[in-house]
mmCIF file of the N, C-alpha and C atoms, coordinates in Angstrom:
data_MODEL
# 
_entry.id   MODEL 
# 
loop_
_atom_site.group_PDB 
_atom_site.id 
_atom_site.type_symbol 
_atom_site.label_atom_id 
_atom_site.label_alt_id 
_atom_site.label_comp_id 
_atom_site.label_asym_id 
_atom_site.label_entity_id 
_atom_site.label_seq_id 
_atom_site.pdbx_PDB_ins_code 
_atom_site.Cartn_x 
_atom_site.Cartn_y 
_atom_site.Cartn_z 
_atom_site.occupancy 
_atom_site.B_iso_or_equiv 
_atom_site.pdbx_formal_charge 
_atom_site.auth_seq_id 
_atom_site.auth_comp_id 
_atom_site.auth_asym_id 
_atom_site.auth_atom_id 
_atom_site.pdbx_PDB_model_num 
ATOM 1   N N  . UNK A 1 1  ? -22.439 29.269  3.638  1.00 0.00 ? 1  UNK A N  1 
ATOM 2   C CA . UNK A 1 1  ? -22.809 28.714  4.928  1.00 0.00 ? 1  UNK A CA 1 
ATOM 3   C C  . UNK A 1 1  ? -22.583 29.766  6.006  1.00 0.00 ? 1  UNK A C  1 
ATOM 4   N N  . UNK A 1 2  ? -23.487 29.914  6.912  1.00 0.00 ? 2  UNK A N  1 
ATOM 5   C CA . UNK A 1 2  ? -23.392 30.967  7.924  1.00 0.00 ? 2  UNK A CA 1 
ATOM 6   C C  . UNK A 1 2  ? -22.605 30.550  9.156  1.00 0.00 ? 2  UNK A C  1 
ATOM 7   N N  . UNK A 1 3  ? -22.239 29.287  9.286  1.00 0.00 ? 3  UNK A N  1 
ATOM 8   C CA . UNK A 1 3  ? -21.479 28.826  10.444 1.00 0.00 ? 3  UNK A CA 1 
ATOM 9   C C  . UNK A 1 3  ? -22.335 28.427  11.629 1.00 0.00 ? 3  UNK A C  1 
ATOM 10  N N  . UNK A 1 4  ? -23.659 28.493  11.469 1.00 0.00 ? 4  UNK A N  1 
ATOM 11  C CA . UNK A 1 4  ? -24.552 28.101  12.572 1.00 0.00 ? 4  UNK A CA 1 
ATOM 12  C C  . UNK A 1 4  ? -24.857 26.614  12.471 1.00 0.00 ? 4  UNK A C  1 
ATOM 13  N N  . UNK A 1 5  ? -24.860 25.953  13.611 1.00 0.00 ? 5  UNK A N  1 
ATOM 14  C CA . UNK A 1 5  ? -25.196 24.532  13.646 1.00 0.00 ? 5  UNK A CA 1 
ATOM 15  C C  . UNK A 1 5  ? -26.680 24.367  13.933 1.00 0.00 ? 5  UNK A C  1 
ATOM 16  N N  . UNK A 1 6  ? -27.260 23.292  13.451 1.00 0.00 ? 6  UNK A N  1 
ATOM 17  C CA . UNK A 1 6  ? -28.652 22.997  13.757 1.00 0.00 ? 6  UNK A CA 1 
ATOM 18  C C  . UNK A 1 6  ? -29.577 23.323  12.606 1.00 0.00 ? 6  UNK A C  1 
ATOM 19  N N  . UNK A 1 7  ? -30.874 23.254  12.860 1.00 0.00 ? 7  UNK A N  1 
ATOM 20  C CA . UNK A 1 7  ? -31.870 23.483  11.834 1.00 0.00 ? 7  UNK A CA 1 
ATOM 21  C C  . UNK A 1 7  ? -31.944 24.961  11.478 1.00 0.00 ? 7  UNK A C  1 
ATOM 22  N N  . UNK A 1 8  ? -32.333 25.214  10.256 1.00 0.00 ? 8  UNK A N  1 
ATOM 23  C CA . UNK A 1 8  ? -32.447 26.604  9.796  1.00 0.00 ? 8  UNK A CA 1 
ATOM 24  C C  . UNK A 1 8  ? -33.494 27.330  10.616 1.00 0.00 ? 8  UNK A C  1 
ATOM 25  N N  . UNK A 1 9  ? -33.173 28.498  11.074 1.00 0.00 ? 9  UNK A N  1 
ATOM 26  C CA . UNK A 1 9  ? -34.109 29.304  11.852 1.00 0.00 ? 9  UNK A CA 1 
ATOM 27  C C  . UNK A 1 9  ? -34.182 28.941  13.320 1.00 0.00 ? 9  UNK A C  1 
ATOM 28  N N  . UNK A 1 10 ? -33.458 27.922  13.754 1.00 0.00 ? 10 UNK A N  1 
ATOM 29  C CA . UNK A 1 10 ? -33.490 27.517  15.155 1.00 0.00 ? 10 UNK A CA 1 
ATOM 30  C C  . UNK A 1 10 ? -32.662 28.476  15.986 1.00 0.00 ? 10 UNK A C  1 
ATOM 31  N N  . UNK A 1 11 ? -33.183 28.834  17.122 1.00 0.00 ? 11 UNK A N  1 
ATOM 32  C CA . UNK A 1 11 ? -32.453 29.732  18.020 1.00 0.00 ? 11 UNK A CA 1 
ATOM 33  C C  . UNK A 1 11 ? -31.665 28.920  19.026 1.00 0.00 ? 11 UNK A C  1 
ATOM 34  N N  . UNK A 1 12 ? -30.475 29.389  19.385 1.00 0.00 ? 12 UNK A N  1 
ATOM 35  C CA . UNK A 1 12 ? -29.692 28.656  20.383 1.00 0.00 ? 12 UNK A CA 1 
ATOM 36  C C  . UNK A 1 12 ? -30.405 28.623  21.733 1.00 0.00 ? 12 UNK A C  1 
ATOM 37  N N  . UNK A 1 13 ? -30.196 27.543  22.443 1.00 0.00 ? 13 UNK A N  1 
ATOM 38  C CA . UNK A 1 13 ? -30.818 27.360  23.754 1.00 0.00 ? 13 UNK A CA 1 
ATOM 39  C C  . UNK A 1 13 ? -29.711 27.362  24.800 1.00 0.00 ? 13 UNK A C  1 
ATOM 40  N N  . UNK A 1 14 ? -29.899 28.129  25.846 1.00 0.00 ? 14 UNK A N  1 
ATOM 41  C CA . UNK A 1 14 ? -28.911 28.164  26.918 1.00 0.00 ? 14 UNK A CA 1 
ATOM 42  C C  . UNK A 1 14 ? -29.049 26.950  27.829 1.00 0.00 ? 14 UNK A C  1 
ATOM 43  N N  . UNK A 1 15 ? -27.935 26.524  28.368 1.00 0.00 ? 15 UNK A N  1 
ATOM 44  C CA . UNK A 1 15 ? -27.914 25.384  29.277 1.00 0.00 ? 15 UNK A CA 1 
ATOM 45  C C  . UNK A 1 15 ? -27.273 25.825  30.574 1.00 0.00 ? 15 UNK A C  1 
ATOM 46  N N  . UNK A 1 16 ? -27.844 25.421  31.681 1.00 0.00 ? 16 UNK A N  1 
ATOM 47  C CA . UNK A 1 16 ? -27.298 25.778  32.985 1.00 0.00 ? 16 UNK A CA 1 
ATOM 48  C C  . UNK A 1 16 ? -26.981 24.499  33.745 1.00 0.00 ? 16 UNK A C  1 
ATOM 49  N N  . UNK A 1 17 ? -25.779 24.416  34.272 1.00 0.00 ? 17 UNK A N  1 
ATOM 50  C CA . UNK A 1 17 ? -25.349 23.253  35.042 1.00 0.00 ? 17 UNK A CA 1 
ATOM 51  C C  . UNK A 1 17 ? -25.236 23.636  36.507 1.00 0.00 ? 17 UNK A C  1 
ATOM 52  N N  . UNK A 1 18 ? -25.601 22.730  37.385 1.00 0.00 ? 18 UNK A N  1 
ATOM 53  C CA . UNK A 1 18 ? -25.522 22.965  38.818 1.00 0.00 ? 18 UNK A CA 1 
ATOM 54  C C  . UNK A 1 18 ? -24.634 21.897  39.456 1.00 0.00 ? 18 UNK A C  1 
ATOM 55  N N  . UNK A 1 19 ? -23.867 22.300  40.407 1.00 0.00 ? 19 UNK A N  1 
ATOM 56  C CA . UNK A 1 19 ? -23.067 21.348  41.171 1.00 0.00 ? 19 UNK A CA 1 
ATOM 57  C C  . UNK A 1 19 ? -23.964 20.702  42.227 1.00 0.00 ? 19 UNK A C  1 
ATOM 58  N N  . UNK A 1 20 ? -23.814 19.413  42.394 1.00 0.00 ? 20 UNK A N  1 
ATOM 59  C CA . UNK A 1 20 ? -24.621 18.677  43.356 1.00 0.00 ? 20 UNK A CA 1 
ATOM 60  C C  . UNK A 1 20 ? -23.683 17.944  44.302 1.00 0.00 ? 20 UNK A C  1 
ATOM 61  N N  . UNK A 1 21 ? -23.929 18.090  45.588 1.00 0.00 ? 21 UNK A N  1 
ATOM 62  C CA . UNK A 1 21 ? -23.140 17.341  46.561 1.00 0.00 ? 21 UNK A CA 1 
ATOM 63  C C  . UNK A 1 21 ? -23.532 15.870  46.475 1.00 0.00 ? 21 UNK A C  1 
ATOM 64  N N  . UNK A 1 22 ? -22.537 15.026  46.444 1.00 0.00 ? 22 UNK A N  1 
ATOM 65  C CA . UNK A 1 22 ? -22.769 13.582  46.325 1.00 0.00 ? 22 UNK A CA 1 
ATOM 66  C C  . UNK A 1 22 ? -21.954 12.902  47.402 1.00 0.00 ? 22 UNK A C  1 
ATOM 67  N N  . UNK A 1 23 ? -22.623 12.150  48.224 1.00 0.00 ? 23 UNK A N  1 
ATOM 68  C CA . UNK A 1 23 ? -21.972 11.512  49.364 1.00 0.00 ? 23 UNK A CA 1 
ATOM 69  C C  . UNK A 1 23 ? -21.473 10.123  48.957 1.00 0.00 ? 23 UNK A C  1 
ATOM 70  N N  . UNK A 1 24 ? -20.232 10.064  48.481 1.00 0.00 ? 24 UNK A N  1 
ATOM 71  C CA . UNK A 1 24 ? -19.668 8.800   48.027 1.00 0.00 ? 24 UNK A CA 1 
ATOM 72  C C  . UNK A 1 24 ? -19.578 7.766   49.155 1.00 0.00 ? 24 UNK A C  1 
ATOM 73  N N  . UNK A 1 25 ? -19.240 8.225   50.331 1.00 0.00 ? 25 UNK A N  1 
ATOM 74  C CA . UNK A 1 25 ? -19.106 7.286   51.460 1.00 0.00 ? 25 UNK A CA 1 
ATOM 75  C C  . UNK A 1 25 ? -20.435 6.619   51.794 1.00 0.00 ? 25 UNK A C  1 
ATOM 76  N N  . UNK A 1 26 ? -21.515 7.391   51.742 1.00 0.00 ? 26 UNK A N  1 
ATOM 77  C CA . UNK A 1 26 ? -22.826 6.812   52.041 1.00 0.00 ? 26 UNK A CA 1 
ATOM 78  C C  . UNK A 1 26 ? -23.227 5.792   50.980 1.00 0.00 ? 26 UNK A C  1 
ATOM 79  N N  . UNK A 1 27 ? -22.913 6.104   49.724 1.00 0.00 ? 27 UNK A N  1 
ATOM 80  C CA . UNK A 1 27 ? -23.260 5.179   48.643 1.00 0.00 ? 27 UNK A CA 1 
ATOM 81  C C  . UNK A 1 27 ? -22.458 3.889   48.776 1.00 0.00 ? 27 UNK A C  1 
ATOM 82  N N  . UNK A 1 28 ? -21.198 4.011   49.124 1.00 0.00 ? 28 UNK A N  1 
ATOM 83  C CA . UNK A 1 28 ? -20.368 2.819   49.302 1.00 0.00 ? 28 UNK A CA 1 
ATOM 84  C C  . UNK A 1 28 ? -20.741 2.065   50.580 1.00 0.00 ? 28 UNK A C  1 
ATOM 85  N N  . UNK A 1 29 ? -21.195 2.785   51.591 1.00 0.00 ? 29 UNK A N  1 
ATOM 86  C CA . UNK A 1 29 ? -21.506 2.159   52.867 1.00 0.00 ? 29 UNK A CA 1 
ATOM 87  C C  . UNK A 1 29 ? -22.846 1.449   52.904 1.00 0.00 ? 29 UNK A C  1 
ATOM 88  N N  . UNK A 1 30 ? -23.784 1.859   52.040 1.00 0.00 ? 30 UNK A N  1 
ATOM 89  C CA . UNK A 1 30 ? -25.120 1.262   52.054 1.00 0.00 ? 30 UNK A CA 1 
ATOM 90  C C  . UNK A 1 30 ? -25.090 -0.248  51.815 1.00 0.00 ? 30 UNK A C  1 
ATOM 91  N N  . UNK A 1 31 ? -24.341 -0.754  50.836 1.00 0.00 ? 31 UNK A N  1 
ATOM 92  C CA . UNK A 1 31 ? -24.303 -2.221  50.685 1.00 0.00 ? 31 UNK A CA 1 
ATOM 93  C C  . UNK A 1 31 ? -23.708 -2.926  51.903 1.00 0.00 ? 31 UNK A C  1 
ATOM 94  N N  . UNK A 1 32 ? -22.714 -2.292  52.513 1.00 0.00 ? 32 UNK A N  1 
ATOM 95  C CA . UNK A 1 32 ? -22.098 -2.912  53.696 1.00 0.00 ? 32 UNK A CA 1 
ATOM 96  C C  . UNK A 1 32 ? -23.092 -3.010  54.841 1.00 0.00 ? 32 UNK A C  1 
ATOM 97  N N  . UNK A 1 33 ? -23.970 -2.017  54.963 1.00 0.00 ? 33 UNK A N  1 
ATOM 98  C CA . UNK A 1 33 ? -24.988 -2.062  56.018 1.00 0.00 ? 33 UNK A CA 1 
ATOM 99  C C  . UNK A 1 33 ? -25.927 -3.247  55.816 1.00 0.00 ? 33 UNK A C  1 
ATOM 100 N N  . UNK A 1 34 ? -26.111 -3.653  54.570 1.00 0.00 ? 34 UNK A N  1 
ATOM 101 C CA . UNK A 1 34 ? -26.967 -4.804  54.270 1.00 0.00 ? 34 UNK A CA 1 
ATOM 102 C C  . UNK A 1 34 ? -26.175 -6.104  54.196 1.00 0.00 ? 34 UNK A C  1 
ATOM 103 N N  . UNK A 1 35 ? -24.911 -6.034  54.634 1.00 0.00 ? 35 UNK A N  1 
ATOM 104 C CA . UNK A 1 35 ? -23.998 -7.188  54.651 1.00 0.00 ? 35 UNK A CA 1 
ATOM 105 C C  . UNK A 1 35 ? -23.715 -7.728  53.245 1.00 0.00 ? 35 UNK A C  1 
ATOM 106 N N  . UNK A 1 36 ? -23.631 -6.823  52.283 1.00 0.00 ? 36 UNK A N  1 
ATOM 107 C CA . UNK A 1 36 ? -23.276 -7.189  50.921 1.00 0.00 ? 36 UNK A CA 1 
ATOM 108 C C  . UNK A 1 36 ? -21.806 -6.874  50.683 1.00 0.00 ? 36 UNK A C  1 
ATOM 109 N N  . UNK A 1 37 ? -21.180 -7.525  49.717 1.00 0.00 ? 37 UNK A N  1 
ATOM 110 C CA . UNK A 1 37 ? -19.780 -7.213  49.425 1.00 0.00 ? 37 UNK A CA 1 
ATOM 111 C C  . UNK A 1 37 ? -19.634 -5.779  48.933 1.00 0.00 ? 37 UNK A C  1 
ATOM 112 N N  . UNK A 1 38 ? -18.480 -5.160  49.131 1.00 0.00 ? 38 UNK A N  1 
ATOM 113 C CA . UNK A 1 38 ? -18.291 -3.766  48.728 1.00 0.00 ? 38 UNK A CA 1 
ATOM 114 C C  . UNK A 1 38 ? -18.447 -3.539  47.229 1.00 0.00 ? 38 UNK A C  1 
ATOM 115 N N  . UNK A 1 39 ? -18.218 -4.547  46.413 1.00 0.00 ? 39 UNK A N  1 
ATOM 116 C CA . UNK A 1 39 ? -18.345 -4.372  44.965 1.00 0.00 ? 39 UNK A CA 1 
ATOM 117 C C  . UNK A 1 39 ? -19.735 -4.739  44.448 1.00 0.00 ? 39 UNK A C  1 
ATOM 118 N N  . UNK A 1 40 ? -20.719 -4.763  45.312 1.00 0.00 ? 40 UNK A N  1 
ATOM 119 C CA . UNK A 1 40 ? -22.060 -5.206  44.916 1.00 0.00 ? 40 UNK A CA 1 
ATOM 120 C C  . UNK A 1 40 ? -22.983 -4.047  44.566 1.00 0.00 ? 40 UNK A C  1 
ATOM 121 N N  . UNK A 1 41 ? -22.457 -3.009  43.942 1.00 0.00 ? 41 UNK A N  1 
ATOM 122 C CA . UNK A 1 41 ? -23.312 -1.907  43.510 1.00 0.00 ? 41 UNK A CA 1 
ATOM 123 C C  . UNK A 1 41 ? -24.334 -2.413  42.499 1.00 0.00 ? 41 UNK A C  1 
ATOM 124 N N  . UNK A 1 42 ? -23.921 -3.346  41.678 1.00 0.00 ? 42 UNK A N  1 
ATOM 125 C CA . UNK A 1 42 ? -24.825 -4.002  40.727 1.00 0.00 ? 42 UNK A CA 1 
ATOM 126 C C  . UNK A 1 42 ? -24.805 -5.479  41.048 1.00 0.00 ? 42 UNK A C  1 
ATOM 127 N N  . UNK A 1 43 ? -25.954 -6.034  41.310 1.00 0.00 ? 43 UNK A N  1 
ATOM 128 C CA . UNK A 1 43 ? -26.047 -7.451  41.628 1.00 0.00 ? 43 UNK A CA 1 
ATOM 129 C C  . UNK A 1 43 ? -26.625 -8.161  40.406 1.00 0.00 ? 43 UNK A C  1 
ATOM 130 N N  . UNK A 1 44 ? -25.887 -9.113  39.902 1.00 0.00 ? 44 UNK A N  1 
ATOM 131 C CA . UNK A 1 44 ? -26.309 -9.860  38.729 1.00 0.00 ? 44 UNK A CA 1 
ATOM 132 C C  . UNK A 1 44 ? -27.572 -10.659 39.046 1.00 0.00 ? 44 UNK A C  1 
ATOM 133 N N  . UNK A 1 45 ? -28.525 -10.710 38.104 1.00 0.00 ? 45 UNK A N  1 
ATOM 134 C CA . UNK A 1 45 ? -29.733 -11.496 38.345 1.00 0.00 ? 45 UNK A CA 1 
ATOM 135 C C  . UNK A 1 45 ? -29.400 -12.969 38.535 1.00 0.00 ? 45 UNK A C  1 
ATOM 136 N N  . UNK A 1 46 ? -30.173 -13.633 39.342 1.00 0.00 ? 46 UNK A N  1 
ATOM 137 C CA . UNK A 1 46 ? -29.954 -15.050 39.591 1.00 0.00 ? 46 UNK A CA 1 
ATOM 138 C C  . UNK A 1 46 ? -30.318 -15.911 38.391 1.00 0.00 ? 46 UNK A C  1 
ATOM 139 N N  . UNK A 1 47 ? -30.072 -17.185 38.516 1.00 0.00 ? 47 UNK A N  1 
ATOM 140 C CA . UNK A 1 47 ? -30.319 -18.127 37.425 1.00 0.00 ? 47 UNK A CA 1 
ATOM 141 C C  . UNK A 1 47 ? -31.797 -18.160 37.055 1.00 0.00 ? 47 UNK A C  1 
ATOM 142 N N  . UNK A 1 48 ? -32.668 -18.144 38.041 1.00 0.00 ? 48 UNK A N  1 
ATOM 143 C CA . UNK A 1 48 ? -34.104 -18.190 37.778 1.00 0.00 ? 48 UNK A CA 1 
ATOM 144 C C  . UNK A 1 48 ? -34.572 -16.939 37.034 1.00 0.00 ? 48 UNK A C  1 
ATOM 145 N N  . UNK A 1 49 ? -34.101 -15.785 37.449 1.00 0.00 ? 49 UNK A N  1 
ATOM 146 C CA . UNK A 1 49 ? -34.483 -14.534 36.787 1.00 0.00 ? 49 UNK A CA 1 
ATOM 147 C C  . UNK A 1 49 ? -33.980 -14.501 35.343 1.00 0.00 ? 49 UNK A C  1 
ATOM 148 N N  . UNK A 1 50 ? -32.760 -14.989 35.121 1.00 0.00 ? 50 UNK A N  1 
ATOM 149 C CA . UNK A 1 50 ? -32.215 -15.024 33.758 1.00 0.00 ? 50 UNK A CA 1 
ATOM 150 C C  . UNK A 1 50 ? -33.030 -15.964 32.875 1.00 0.00 ? 50 UNK A C  1 
ATOM 151 N N  . UNK A 1 51 ? -33.444 -17.113 33.421 1.00 0.00 ? 51 UNK A N  1 
ATOM 152 C CA . UNK A 1 51 ? -34.255 -18.063 32.657 1.00 0.00 ? 51 UNK A CA 1 
ATOM 153 C C  . UNK A 1 51 ? -35.622 -17.464 32.322 1.00 0.00 ? 51 UNK A C  1 
ATOM 154 N N  . UNK A 1 52 ? -36.229 -16.795 33.277 1.00 0.00 ? 52 UNK A N  1 
ATOM 155 C CA . UNK A 1 52 ? -37.522 -16.134 33.014 1.00 0.00 ? 52 UNK A CA 1 
ATOM 156 C C  . UNK A 1 52 ? -37.395 -15.104 31.904 1.00 0.00 ? 52 UNK A C  1 
ATOM 157 N N  . UNK A 1 53 ? -36.326 -14.310 31.936 1.00 0.00 ? 53 UNK A N  1 
ATOM 158 C CA . UNK A 1 53 ? -36.119 -13.272 30.924 1.00 0.00 ? 53 UNK A CA 1 
ATOM 159 C C  . UNK A 1 53 ? -35.961 -13.908 29.539 1.00 0.00 ? 53 UNK A C  1 
ATOM 160 N N  . UNK A 1 54 ? -35.201 -14.987 29.455 1.00 0.00 ? 54 UNK A N  1 
ATOM 161 C CA . UNK A 1 54 ? -35.017 -15.651 28.162 1.00 0.00 ? 54 UNK A CA 1 
ATOM 162 C C  . UNK A 1 54 ? -36.329 -16.239 27.639 1.00 0.00 ? 54 UNK A C  1 
ATOM 163 N N  . UNK A 1 55 ? -37.103 -16.837 28.525 1.00 0.00 ? 55 UNK A N  1 
ATOM 164 C CA . UNK A 1 55 ? -38.390 -17.387 28.102 1.00 0.00 ? 55 UNK A CA 1 
ATOM 165 C C  . UNK A 1 55 ? -39.346 -16.287 27.659 1.00 0.00 ? 55 UNK A C  1 
ATOM 166 N N  . UNK A 1 56 ? -39.296 -15.152 28.320 1.00 0.00 ? 56 UNK A N  1 
ATOM 167 C CA . UNK A 1 56 ? -40.150 -14.028 27.957 1.00 0.00 ? 56 UNK A CA 1 
ATOM 168 C C  . UNK A 1 56 ? -39.775 -13.491 26.571 1.00 0.00 ? 56 UNK A C  1 
ATOM 169 N N  . UNK A 1 57 ? -38.488 -13.524 26.227 1.00 0.00 ? 57 UNK A N  1 
ATOM 170 C CA . UNK A 1 57 ? -38.027 -13.005 24.932 1.00 0.00 ? 57 UNK A CA 1 
ATOM 171 C C  . UNK A 1 57 ? -38.129 -14.026 23.808 1.00 0.00 ? 57 UNK A C  1 
ATOM 172 N N  . UNK A 1 58 ? -38.349 -15.295 24.132 1.00 0.00 ? 58 UNK A N  1 
ATOM 173 C CA . UNK A 1 58 ? -38.349 -16.362 23.139 1.00 0.00 ? 58 UNK A CA 1 
ATOM 174 C C  . UNK A 1 58 ? -39.362 -16.144 22.010 1.00 0.00 ? 58 UNK A C  1 
ATOM 175 N N  . UNK A 1 59 ? -40.621 -15.811 22.277 1.00 0.00 ? 59 UNK A N  1 
ATOM 176 C CA . UNK A 1 59 ? -41.567 -15.622 21.159 1.00 0.00 ? 59 UNK A CA 1 
ATOM 177 C C  . UNK A 1 59 ? -41.121 -14.535 20.176 1.00 0.00 ? 59 UNK A C  1 
ATOM 178 N N  . UNK A 1 60 ? -40.581 -13.444 20.682 1.00 0.00 ? 60 UNK A N  1 
ATOM 179 C CA . UNK A 1 60 ? -40.111 -12.366 19.810 1.00 0.00 ? 60 UNK A CA 1 
ATOM 180 C C  . UNK A 1 60 ? -38.921 -12.844 18.966 1.00 0.00 ? 60 UNK A C  1 
ATOM 181 N N  . UNK A 1 61 ? -38.031 -13.623 19.574 1.00 0.00 ? 61 UNK A N  1 
ATOM 182 C CA . UNK A 1 61 ? -36.872 -14.142 18.857 1.00 0.00 ? 61 UNK A CA 1 
ATOM 183 C C  . UNK A 1 61 ? -37.312 -15.108 17.756 1.00 0.00 ? 61 UNK A C  1 
ATOM 184 N N  . UNK A 1 62 ? -38.256 -16.002 18.090 1.00 0.00 ? 62 UNK A N  1 
ATOM 185 C CA . UNK A 1 62 ? -38.737 -16.963 17.093 1.00 0.00 ? 62 UNK A CA 1 
ATOM 186 C C  . UNK A 1 62 ? -39.439 -16.268 15.937 1.00 0.00 ? 62 UNK A C  1 
ATOM 187 N N  . UNK A 1 63 ? -40.218 -15.236 16.238 1.00 0.00 ? 63 UNK A N  1 
ATOM 188 C CA . UNK A 1 63 ? -40.896 -14.485 15.179 1.00 0.00 ? 63 UNK A CA 1 
ATOM 189 C C  . UNK A 1 63 ? -39.880 -13.803 14.263 1.00 0.00 ? 63 UNK A C  1 
ATOM 190 N N  . UNK A 1 64 ? -38.832 -13.256 14.847 1.00 0.00 ? 64 UNK A N  1 
ATOM 191 C CA . UNK A 1 64 ? -37.793 -12.613 14.047 1.00 0.00 ? 64 UNK A CA 1 
ATOM 192 C C  . UNK A 1 64 ? -37.038 -13.638 13.223 1.00 0.00 ? 64 UNK A C  1 
ATOM 193 N N  . UNK A 1 65 ? -36.829 -14.838 13.767 1.00 0.00 ? 65 UNK A N  1 
ATOM 194 C CA . UNK A 1 65 ? -36.130 -15.887 13.041 1.00 0.00 ? 65 UNK A CA 1 
ATOM 195 C C  . UNK A 1 65 ? -36.952 -16.359 11.846 1.00 0.00 ? 65 UNK A C  1 
ATOM 196 N N  . UNK A 1 66 ? -38.261 -16.439 12.015 1.00 0.00 ? 66 UNK A N  1 
ATOM 197 C CA . UNK A 1 66 ? -39.133 -16.838 10.908 1.00 0.00 ? 66 UNK A CA 1 
ATOM 198 C C  . UNK A 1 66 ? -39.131 -15.817 9.781  1.00 0.00 ? 66 UNK A C  1 
ATOM 199 N N  . UNK A 1 67 ? -39.065 -14.538 10.152 1.00 0.00 ? 67 UNK A N  1 
ATOM 200 C CA . UNK A 1 67 ? -39.091 -13.483 9.142  1.00 0.00 ? 67 UNK A CA 1 
ATOM 201 C C  . UNK A 1 67 ? -37.720 -13.293 8.479  1.00 0.00 ? 67 UNK A C  1 
ATOM 202 N N  . UNK A 1 68 ? -36.686 -13.924 9.042  1.00 0.00 ? 68 UNK A N  1 
ATOM 203 C CA . UNK A 1 68 ? -35.363 -13.849 8.441  1.00 0.00 ? 68 UNK A CA 1 
ATOM 204 C C  . UNK A 1 68 ? -34.517 -12.685 8.911  1.00 0.00 ? 68 UNK A C  1 
ATOM 205 N N  . UNK A 1 69 ? -34.921 -11.988 9.962  1.00 0.00 ? 69 UNK A N  1 
ATOM 206 C CA . UNK A 1 69 ? -34.156 -10.831 10.418 1.00 0.00 ? 69 UNK A CA 1 
ATOM 207 C C  . UNK A 1 69 ? -33.096 -11.197 11.456 1.00 0.00 ? 69 UNK A C  1 
ATOM 208 N N  . UNK A 1 70 ? -33.054 -12.450 11.891 1.00 0.00 ? 70 UNK A N  1 
ATOM 209 C CA . UNK A 1 70 ? -32.030 -12.891 12.842 1.00 0.00 ? 70 UNK A CA 1 
ATOM 210 C C  . UNK A 1 70 ? -30.879 -13.480 12.041 1.00 0.00 ? 70 UNK A C  1 
ATOM 211 N N  . UNK A 1 71 ? -29.675 -13.017 12.334 1.00 0.00 ? 71 UNK A N  1 
ATOM 212 C CA . UNK A 1 71 ? -28.513 -13.523 11.581 1.00 0.00 ? 71 UNK A CA 1 
ATOM 213 C C  . UNK A 1 71 ? -27.800 -14.601 12.352 1.00 0.00 ? 71 UNK A C  1 
# 
């Protein structure tokens, strides 16, 4: 074994990382500007949206249940 990782004959690829300025205060302040709670970075879908999603997935679930792939 030659000690090289990856596919035979593959050449290593260089990777370059860049530092990016990220304004944490602005990200935290944006929900407050919209009068949302500070922990509302992710807002859970409402009851209606959750019901729509389940109904949309129902045919696929039933088809999988018929084929026996649902445990």
